[in-house]
C-alpha positions in Angstrom: -43.1 100.8 101.9 -41.0 103.5 103.5 -38.0 101.2 103.7 -38.1 100.7 99.9 -38.2 104.5 99.4 -35.1 105.1 101.8 -32.8 102.5 100.1 -31.9 104.5 97.0 -31.2 107.5 99.2 -28.7 105.6 101.4 -27.1 104.2 98.2 -26.7 107.7 96.8 -25.1 109.0 100.0 -22.6 106.2 100.1 -21.7 106.8 96.4 -21.1 110.5 97.1 -18.8 109.6 100.0 -16.8 107.2 97.9 -16.5 109.8 95.1 -15.2 112.4 97.5 -12.6 109.9 98.8 -11.5 109.1 95.3 -11.2 112.8 94.5 -9.1 113.4 97.6 -6.8 110.5 96.6 -6.5 111.8 93.1 -5.5 115.2 94.4 -3.0 113.7 96.7 -1.6 111.6 93.9 -1.4 114.7 91.7 0.5 116.6 94.4 2.9 113.7 94.8 3.3 113.4 91.0 4.2 117.1 90.9 6.7 116.7 93.7 8.3 113.7 92.0 8.4 115.6 88.7 10.3 118.5 90.4 12.8 116.1 92.0 13.3 114.4 88.7 14.0 117.7 86.9 16.4 118.7 89.7 18.3 115.4 89.4 18.3 115.7 85.6 19.8 119.2 85.8 22.4 118.0 88.3 23.4 115.1 86.0 23.7 117.6 83.1 26.1 119.7 85.2 28.1 116.7 86.2 28.3 115.4 82.6 28.8 118.6 80.8 32.4 119.5 79.9 34.0 122.4 81.7 34.4 125.8 80.0 37.8 127.4 79.2 38.6 130.9 80.5 40.3 133.2 78.1 41.2 136.9 77.7 40.2 138.8 74.5 43.3 140.1 72.7 41.7 141.4 69.5 38.5 141.5 67.5 38.9 140.7 63.7 36.9 142.4 60.9 35.1 139.1 60.0 33.7 138.9 63.5 36.1 136.3 64.9 38.0 137.0 68.0 41.6 136.5 69.1 41.9 135.2 72.6 44.5 134.1 75.0 43.3 130.9 76.6 44.1 129.9 80.2 45.6 126.7 78.9 48.3 128.6 77.1 48.1 129.2 73.3 46.4 132.1 71.5 43.3 131.1 69.6 41.1 132.6 66.8 37.5 131.7 67.8 33.9 132.3 66.7 31.3 133.9 68.8 28.1 132.1 69.8 24.8 133.5 68.5 23.7 133.9 72.2 26.5 136.4 72.9 26.2 140.0 71.9 29.2 141.2 69.9 29.1 144.7 71.6 29.7 143.0 74.9 33.1 141.7 73.8 35.9 144.1 74.4 39.7 143.8 74.3 40.9 142.7 77.8 37.5 141.1 78.7 37.4 137.6 80.2 35.3 135.2 78.2 34.4 131.5 78.5 35.1 129.1 75.6 33.4 125.7 75.1 35.8 122.8 74.7 34.4 121.3 71.5 34.4 124.2 69.1 36.3 126.7 71.3 33.6 129.3 70.6 32.9 132.1 73.0 29.7 131.1 74.8 29.7 133.7 77.7 31.3 137.0 78.6 32.5 136.9 82.2 32.3 139.8 84.6 35.3 142.1 85.2 37.5 141.1 88.0 41.1 141.4 89.3 43.5 138.6 88.6 43.7 136.2 91.7 47.4 136.7 91.8 47.0 140.5 91.9 44.4 140.2 94.6 46.8 138.2 96.7 49.3 141.1 96.7 49.3 143.4 99.6 46.9 146.3 99.1 46.8 148.7 102.1 44.3 151.5 101.7 46.1 153.6 104.3 49.4 152.3 105.8 49.9 153.1 109.5 53.6 153.9 109.3 54.6 157.6 109.6 57.7 159.6 109.1 58.2 159.9 112.8 58.5 156.1 113.0 61.6 156.2 110.9 64.9 157.4 112.3 68.2 158.5 110.8 66.8 159.0 107.2 65.8 162.7 107.2 67.5 163.5 103.9 66.0 160.4 102.2 62.5 161.3 103.6 62.8 164.8 102.1 63.8 163.5 98.7 60.9 161.0 98.7 58.4 163.7 99.6 59.6 165.8 96.7 59.3 162.9 94.2 56.1 161.2 95.5 54.2 163.1 98.1 54.2 166.6 96.6 53.1 165.6 93.1 50.2 163.6 94.6 49.0 166.3 97.0 49.9 169.4 95.1 49.7 168.6 91.3 48.7 172.2 90.5 52.1 173.4 91.7 53.9 171.4 89.1 51.4 172.5 86.3 52.0 176.1 87.3 55.8 175.7 87.0 55.4 173.7 83.7 57.4 170.7 84.8 56.5 167.0 84.8 57.0 165.3 88.1 59.1 162.1 88.2 57.3 158.8 87.7 59.4 156.6 89.9 62.1 156.4 92.5 64.5 153.6 93.2 65.6 153.0 96.8 68.9 151.0 97.1 71.0 149.9 99.9 71.8 147.0 102.3 69.0 144.8 103.6 67.2 146.0 106.7 67.8 149.7 106.3 64.1 150.7 106.1 63.3 150.8 102.3 59.9 149.2 102.8 59.1 151.4 105.8 59.9 154.5 103.8 57.6 153.5 101.0 54.8 152.8 103.5 55.3 156.1 105.2 55.2 158.2 102.1 52.0 156.3 101.0 50.4 157.1 104.4 51.4 160.8 104.3 50.2 161.1 100.7 46.8 159.5 101.5 47.5 157.0 98.8 46.7 153.3 98.4 49.8 151.1 98.8 50.3 148.1 96.5 53.2 145.9 97.6 54.6 143.6 95.0 57.6 141.3 95.2 59.2 141.3 91.8 59.6 137.5 91.7 55.8 137.3 91.7 55.9 138.7 88.1 57.8 135.6 86.9 55.2 133.2 85.7 55.2 129.7 84.2 53.4 130.4 80.9 54.6 132.6 78.2 53.1 136.1 78.4 51.6 135.5 81.9 54.2 137.7 83.7 53.6 140.6 81.3 49.8 140.2 81.9 50.3 140.4 85.7 52.3 143.6 85.3 49.5 145.1 83.2 46.9 144.0 85.8 48.9 145.5 88.7 49.1 148.9 86.9 45.4 148.7 86.0 44.6 148.0 89.7 46.8 151.0 90.7 44.9 153.3 88.3 41.6 152.1 89.8 42.7 152.9 93.3 44.5 156.2 92.4 46.0 158.0 94.1 48.2 155.0 94.7 51.8 153.9 95.0 53.2 150.7 93.6 56.1 149.4 95.6 58.1 146.8 93.8 60.4 145.0 96.2 63.6 143.2 95.1 63.2 144.6 91.5 66.5 142.9 90.5 64.5 139.6 90.3 63.2 140.8 86.9 65.3 143.9 86.2 68.8 142.4 85.9 70.8 143.3 82.9 69.6 141.6 79.7 71.9 139.0 78.2 71.7 136.8 75.1 70.7 133.5 76.8 68.8 130.8 75.0 66.7 129.6 77.9 62.9 130.2 77.7 62.9 131.3 81.3 65.3 134.1 80.7 63.4 135.3 77.6 60.2 135.3 79.7 61.8 137.4 82.4 63.0 139.8 79.7 59.5 140.1 78.3 58.2 140.9 81.7 60.8 143.6 82.2 59.9 145.1 78.8 56.2 145.2 79.8 57.2 147.0 83.0 59.2 149.6 81.0 56.2 150.0 78.7 53.8 150.5 81.6 56.1 153.2 83.2 56.4 155.3 80.1 53.6 154.0 77.9 50.6 155.8 76.4 48.3 155.4 79.5 49.1 158.2 81.9 50.3 157.6 85.4 49.3 161.0 86.8 48.1 159.8 90.3 50.2 156.6 90.3 53.8 156.6 91.6 56.3 153.8 91.4 58.8 153.0 94.2 61.2 150.2 93.7 63.8 148.7 96.1 66.9 146.7 95.7 70.2 145.8 97.4 71.8 145.0 94.1 71.7 148.2 92.0 74.9 147.0 90.3 73.1 144.3 88.3 70.1 146.4 87.2 69.5 146.9 83.5 70.4 150.5 82.4 67.0 150.9 80.7 65.4 151.0 84.2 67.8 153.7 85.5 67.5 156.2 82.7 65.6 159.5 83.2 61.9 159.2 82.5 61.6 155.9 84.4 63.2 155.8 87.8 64.2 159.5 87.7 65.5 159.6 91.3 67.9 157.1 92.8 68.0 157.4 96.6 70.6 155.5 98.6 69.5 154.1 102.0 72.7 153.4 103.8 73.4 151.8 107.1 72.6 154.4 109.9 75.4 156.5 111.3 75.9 157.2 115.0 73.1 159.9 115.0 70.9 157.7 112.9 71.3 154.8 115.4 70.4 157.1 118.3 67.2 158.1 116.6 66.2 154.6 115.7 66.9 153.3 119.2 64.9 156.2 120.7 61.9 155.2 118.6 62.0 151.5 119.7 62.9 152.1 123.3 60.2 154.7 123.8 57.7 151.9 123.4 59.4 149.6 125.9 59.4 149.5 129.7 63.0 150.3 130.5 65.0 151.3 133.6 66.7 154.6 134.0 70.2 153.0 133.5 69.5 152.3 129.8 71.9 154.6 128.0 70.9 155.2 124.3 74.2 157.0 123.5 76.3 154.0 124.6 74.0 151.6 122.7 74.4 153.6 119.6 78.2 153.7 119.9 78.6 149.9 120.4 76.2 148.9 117.6 78.3 150.3 114.7 77.4 148.5 111.5 73.9 147.6 112.6 71.0 148.2 110.3 67.6 149.5 111.5 66.3 145.9 111.4 69.3 144.8 113.6 68.6 147.5 116.1 64.9 146.5 116.3 66.0 142.9 116.8 68.4 144.1 119.6 65.5 145.7 121.5 63.4 142.6 121.1 66.2 140.3 122.2 66.8 142.5 125.3 63.1 142.0 126.2 63.5 138.2 125.9 66.5 138.3 128.3 64.4 140.2 130.8 61.6 137.7 130.5 64.1 134.8 131.0 65.3 136.5 134.2 61.8 137.0 135.4 62.2 140.8 135.5 59.5 143.2 134.7 61.8 146.0 133.5 64.5 145.9 130.8 67.8 147.1 132.0 71.1 148.0 130.4 72.6 144.6 131.3 69.9 143.0 129.3 70.8 145.1 126.3 74.5 144.1 126.7 73.7 140.4 126.9 71.4 140.7 123.9 74.1 142.5 122.0 76.6 139.6 122.7 74.1 137.1 121.5 73.4 138.9 118.2 77.2 139.5 117.6 77.8 135.7 118.1 75.0 134.9 115.6 76.5 137.4 113.1 79.9 135.8 113.4 78.4 132.3 112.9 76.6 133.5 109.8 79.7 135.0 108.3 81.6 131.8 108.9 78.8 129.8 107.2 78.8 132.2 104.3 82.5 131.8 103.8 82.1 128.0 103.9 84.6 127.7 106.7 82.1 125.6 108.6 82.6 122.7 106.2 86.4 123.2 105.8 
């Protein structure tokens, strides 16, 4: 009788065990289903990213009264576009970067402010490490640069008290290798100013209007980093005299030059921004660049004279391990016509001669041998330039 009473109890226990197993399997399957759903959603979003068309970057040029916007697209032309309902109109400003969809060319996103990649690639030195004492033979030029650039940046109240407006820019001109770039870096260091080094050919761009935009961006960057100095090297690349040529390339260079002129004496002040330009072809520059109010001070950087060569050689030789027989006066006399860069090259070449001879000290004979090598290279270069090599 007892066996008949226990049977239902055993059956009940087995059923409960089976139910628990089934519940655990259901929970495991639910967890697996949720994991698979997440993976599916992930792959769906990835597929949407891969299949969705790319957006077009553009710059806002103007906002029309009817709510439409004039933009300059990265693909070239100017467009009049609508604004998506998801974008707030008060976030759209002139000069802002926006994203356009490809189908309707509507603004679908306002991009964050940033510097142009080309502008970012330019040399921006917060504090150059070149000082006036590193430059020899240019005492008068240093004094003129200090008056035009350093004093207005460090003592602006002095100019306000006297009631005069300091010059905006200075042009350094002279043969290659005479120290124009070093002068610009030195005055930036002594003025505690950021130094933005631009080669003028970087302003010449492929698309119409791009060169002018890069000029605007460089000056905007300079205003952000003020006090700052913009150094435009080889300015003749965009500043040559304007002529009536029909090529689109020449017209684009002229537009870039006009934008540069507008930035120098435009409506936005350049109080803490000074401009230094350099060229070795001042004879081909456009007169509009050289008039007062733009490049007010023209400073010639000539080849160093005898005393200048002595000062330059002292600076370089003081950093070298030389013997007592090295005569700086003699070296200065026999290097007539050498630029500062040539003299630096002479010192370097003398060091190589000492290394080739397995000597630990640079002697006067090494300098003489280095000088002969450099003179031979100069003669060869002059022959090639005259075309006599191929006669």
